Every structure is written in C-alpha cells, then in structure tokens.
matplotlib code that plots the C-alpha trace (Angstrom):
import matplotlib.pyplot as plt

x = [31.6, 30.3, 29.3, 28.7, 25.4, 23.8, 20.1, 18.0, 21.1, 22.9, 25.5, 25.3, 27.8, 25.8, 26.5, 24.3, 21.8, 21.8, 18.7, 18.8, 16.5, 16.8, 14.9, 11.4, 11.1, 7.7, 7.6, 5.2, 6.3, 7.5, 8.6, 12.1, 14.1, 17.3, 19.9, 22.0, 24.1, 26.9, 29.9, 32.3, 32.4, 34.9, 35.3, 38.2, 41.4, 39.6, 38.2, 36.4, 35.9, 33.5, 33.9, 31.3, 29.6, 30.8, 29.4, 27.3, 27.1, 23.9, 22.5, 19.2, 17.0, 13.7, 11.4, 10.4, 8.1, 7.6, 8.6, 9.0, 12.3, 13.0, 11.4, 13.6, 12.8, 13.7, 13.3, 13.3, 13.9, 14.4, 15.7, 13.9, 11.1, 8.8, 9.1, 9.6, 8.4, 8.8, 8.6, 8.8, 9.4, 9.5, 11.1, 9.4, 11.8, 11.8, 13.3, 15.1, 16.9, 19.9, 19.7, 22.7, 25.5, 26.2, 29.2]
y = [65.5, 67.2, 66.2, 67.8, 66.7, 67.4, 67.9, 70.0, 70.7, 72.5, 71.4, 72.0, 71.6, 70.1, 69.0, 67.3, 69.8, 72.4, 73.8, 74.7, 75.5, 73.2, 72.9, 71.6, 68.0, 66.3, 65.4, 66.4, 68.4, 66.0, 63.3, 62.2, 62.7, 60.8, 62.3, 59.6, 61.8, 62.5, 64.0, 64.3, 63.1, 64.6, 63.4, 65.1, 64.3, 61.6, 62.8, 60.6, 62.1, 60.4, 59.8, 61.1, 60.0, 58.3, 54.7, 53.7, 57.3, 59.0, 62.0, 61.8, 64.9, 65.8, 68.0, 71.1, 72.6, 74.2, 77.8, 80.4, 82.1, 85.7, 87.5, 87.8, 90.7, 90.9, 94.2, 94.2, 97.5, 98.6, 102.1, 104.6, 102.0, 102.7, 99.1, 98.1, 95.1, 93.9, 90.1, 88.6, 85.1, 83.3, 79.9, 77.2, 75.6, 72.9, 73.6, 70.6, 69.9, 67.5, 64.6, 62.5, 61.7, 58.0, 56.5]
z = [131.0, 127.9, 124.4, 121.0, 119.4, 116.0, 115.7, 113.3, 111.1, 114.0, 116.5, 120.2, 123.0, 125.9, 129.5, 132.1, 133.7, 130.9, 129.4, 125.7, 122.8, 119.7, 116.4, 116.8, 118.0, 117.9, 121.6, 124.4, 127.4, 130.2, 127.8, 127.1, 124.0, 122.9, 120.6, 118.9, 116.6, 119.1, 117.3, 120.3, 123.9, 126.5, 130.0, 131.7, 129.7, 127.6, 124.3, 121.8, 118.4, 116.0, 112.3, 111.8, 115.1, 118.2, 118.1, 121.1, 122.6, 123.2, 125.0, 126.9, 127.6, 129.1, 127.0, 129.0, 126.3, 122.9, 122.5, 119.8, 119.0, 118.5, 115.6, 112.5, 110.3, 106.6, 104.8, 101.0, 99.2, 95.7, 95.3, 93.1, 92.3, 95.2, 96.4, 100.0, 101.9, 105.5, 106.2, 109.7, 111.0, 114.4, 114.4, 116.5, 119.0, 121.6, 125.1, 126.5, 129.7, 129.3, 131.8, 130.9, 128.5, 128.0, 126.1]

ax = plt.figure().add_subplot(projection="3d")
ax.plot(x, y, z, "-o")
ax.set_aspect("equal")
plt.show()
C-alpha cells in the first residue's frame, strides 16, 4: 500500500516504513505527525484518487529529527562590468519515518 501526500508545496509518494525528508514541520524529534492532504491511495489493484484529496485518508509518521539539506549555490555575474557574487542557501528539512497509511 502506498499513498501520495502533499506537504510544504511538494508531493511525495510514501509507503509504510520509509524515511524521507520533507519541508520543515514544527514538531519535536520522537513526536508523531499526521498528513491529511492525501492525493492518492493505492492498495494492490484498488486505487483511490482524490479530487483534490481523498476524504478520510491520512498518513501518520514519526519525526526522526530536523536536518539541513544540501547547499545550493547561486552565482551572479555581469560580463564586462566587474560584478560577480556568490550566494549560498541550505534548506531546513524534517526527517520523518512513515508509520502507516489509513483510508
């Protein structure tokens, strides 16, 4: 059984037991998180597609911890003007372990 959830403006395909990094959630490590925006639920040959979400479906997860993503570097450059600038950014993420998908 797997589901497609939406959190932080992104969509993730999740199944029970998976560990993934999502956009920052204000939750402590060891606590549980519940994702109610479930867009699709598939169990074998049975597929439920929401319009836009599947009513009554949710995904529960355990918060493993807060982490930082990879560094993204933006380099700005104007030719013949002597202008160049490097800007870096590291996104804050929350690592969660999916514990169950309920319909």
